[in-house]
C-alpha positions in Angstrom: 38.7 -21.1 -10.9 37.1 -23.9 -8.8 34.5 -25.9 -10.6 31.6 -25.1 -8.2 32.1 -21.3 -8.8 32.3 -21.6 -12.5 29.1 -23.7 -12.6 26.9 -21.0 -10.9 28.7 -17.9 -12.3 27.1 -15.8 -15.0 30.6 -15.3 -16.5 31.5 -18.0 -18.9 34.5 -20.1 -18.0 37.9 -18.6 -19.1 36.6 -15.0 -19.2 37.0 -12.1 -16.8 34.5 -9.4 -15.9 36.3 -7.1 -18.3 35.8 -9.5 -21.1 32.0 -9.5 -20.8 31.7 -6.4 -22.9 33.3 -8.2 -25.8 31.4 -11.5 -25.6 28.9 -12.3 -28.3 25.2 -12.6 -27.2 25.3 -16.4 -27.6 27.4 -16.8 -24.5 24.6 -15.4 -22.4 22.0 -17.9 -23.6 22.5 -20.2 -20.7 22.3 -17.4 -18.2 19.1 -16.0 -19.8 17.6 -19.5 -19.9 18.4 -19.9 -16.2 16.9 -16.5 -15.3 13.7 -17.3 -17.2 13.4 -20.6 -15.4 13.8 -18.8 -12.0 11.0 -16.3 -13.0 8.7 -19.1 -14.1 9.3 -20.9 -10.7 8.6 -17.6 -8.8 5.3 -17.1 -10.8 4.2 -20.7 -10.1 4.9 -20.2 -6.4 2.9 -17.0 -6.4 0.0 -18.6 -8.2 -0.1 -21.3 -5.4 -0.3 -18.6 -2.7 -2.7 -16.3 -4.5 -5.9 -18.1 -3.5 -4.9 -17.9 0.2 -4.1 -14.2 -0.1 -7.5 -13.7 -1.8 -9.3 -15.6 1.0 -7.5 -13.4 3.6 -8.6 -10.2 1.9 -12.2 -11.5 1.8 -11.9 -12.2 5.5 -10.9 -8.6 6.1 -13.4 -7.1 3.7 -16.1 -9.4 2.3 -17.9 -6.8 0.3 -16.9 -5.3 -3.1 -13.9 -3.0 -3.2 -15.9 0.1 -4.3 -17.8 -0.1 -1.0 -14.5 0.0 0.9 -13.7 3.3 -0.8 -17.1 4.7 0.1 -16.7 3.6 3.7 -13.3 5.1 4.1 -14.5 8.4 2.6 -17.5 8.4 4.9 -15.2 7.7 8.0 -12.8 10.5 7.0 -15.7 12.9 6.6 -17.1 11.8 10.0 -13.6 12.2 11.5 -13.4 15.8 10.2 -16.9 16.6 11.5 -16.4 15.1 14.9 -13.0 16.9 15.2 -14.8 20.2 14.5 -17.5 19.3 17.1 -14.8 18.3 19.7 -12.8 21.5 19.1 -16.0 23.6 19.5 -17.3 21.9 22.6 -14.0 21.4 24.4 -11.9 24.2 23.1 -8.5 24.2 21.4 -6.6 24.1 24.7 -7.8 20.7 25.7 -8.4 19.0 22.3 -5.7 18.8 19.7 -4.9 16.9 16.5 -2.5 14.1 17.1 -1.3 13.7 13.5 1.7 15.8 12.5 0.2 17.0 9.2 -3.3 17.6 10.7 -1.8 19.5 13.7 0.2 21.6 11.3 -2.8 22.3 9.1 -4.9 23.4 12.1 -2.1 25.8 13.2 -1.5 27.3 9.8 -4.9 27.5 8.2 -7.5 26.3 10.7 -10.3 23.9 9.8 -10.2 24.7 6.1 -6.6 23.5 5.8 -7.4 20.5 7.9 -10.1 19.5 5.5 -7.8 20.0 2.5 -5.1 17.9 4.1 -7.5 15.1 5.0 -8.9 15.1 1.4 -5.4 15.1 -0.1 -4.3 12.2 2.1 -7.4 10.1 1.3 -7.2 10.9 -2.4 -3.5 9.9 -2.5 -4.2 6.6 -0.6 -7.1 5.8 -2.9 -5.1 6.5 -6.0 -2.3 4.3 -4.7 -4.7 1.5 -3.9 -6.2 1.7 -7.4 -2.7 1.8 -8.9 -1.6 -1.3 -7.0 -4.8 -3.1 -8.0 -4.3 -2.2 -11.6 -0.7 -3.3 -11.8 -1.5 -6.7 -10.2 -4.5 -7.2 -12.6 -2.2 -6.4 -15.6 0.3 -9.0 -14.3 -2.6 -11.5 -14.1 -2.8 -11.8 -10.3 -6.4 -11.0 -9.4 -6.2 -12.3 -5.9 -3.1 -10.1 -5.1 -4.9 -7.1 -6.8 -7.8 -7.3 -4.4 -5.6 -8.0 -1.4 -3.3 -5.0 -2.2 -6.4 -2.8 -2.5 -7.9 -4.0 0.8 -4.6 -3.9 2.7 -3.9 -0.3 1.7 -7.4 1.1 2.5 -8.7 -1.1 5.4 -6.2 0.0 8.1 -6.9 3.6 7.2 -10.6 3.0 7.7 -10.0 1.3 11.1 -7.9 4.3 12.3 -10.5 6.8 11.0 -13.2 4.9 12.9 -11.1 5.0 16.1 -10.6 8.7 15.6 -14.4 9.2 15.2 -15.1 7.3 18.4 -12.4 9.3 20.2 -13.7 12.6 19.0 -17.2 11.7 20.0 -16.1 10.7 23.5 -14.2 14.0 23.9 -17.2 16.0 22.7 -19.7 14.2 25.0 -17.4 14.4 28.0 -17.3 18.2 27.8 
């Protein structure tokens, strides 16, 4: 085996892949030490980037995270209410739900199903954001925790705001 291959291989020199099952644990000490070193370097690199990621998340959403959840919930409720208004003023022939699940919910169960689908989507996204935030906090990355939370909820709020404006324009243009 060439020297440069044996130096970077996890298989000790003179052994084959089949022999790995029979090797004592002491032969893997070097490989485990190397892997631990790689993990330490990755964590150090992530620590250097964390402050920049935190700053970016504060640029997107400078207020506390709990307020973001409230704003997203309010925007989704406004989206639902303006959809109802647009459907009542324009009629179902000219106004429709663009989303696949929302369109299906309107066809199958009407406005009640639309409300349930919206509520389920927002609840799932909020739980996912809280879960991501929790995992990053447990790992000791507070900056990434906030950024993950904001990055998951902020775009949904922007899209919901655009839907509210669109629905209001449709309702007023009737």
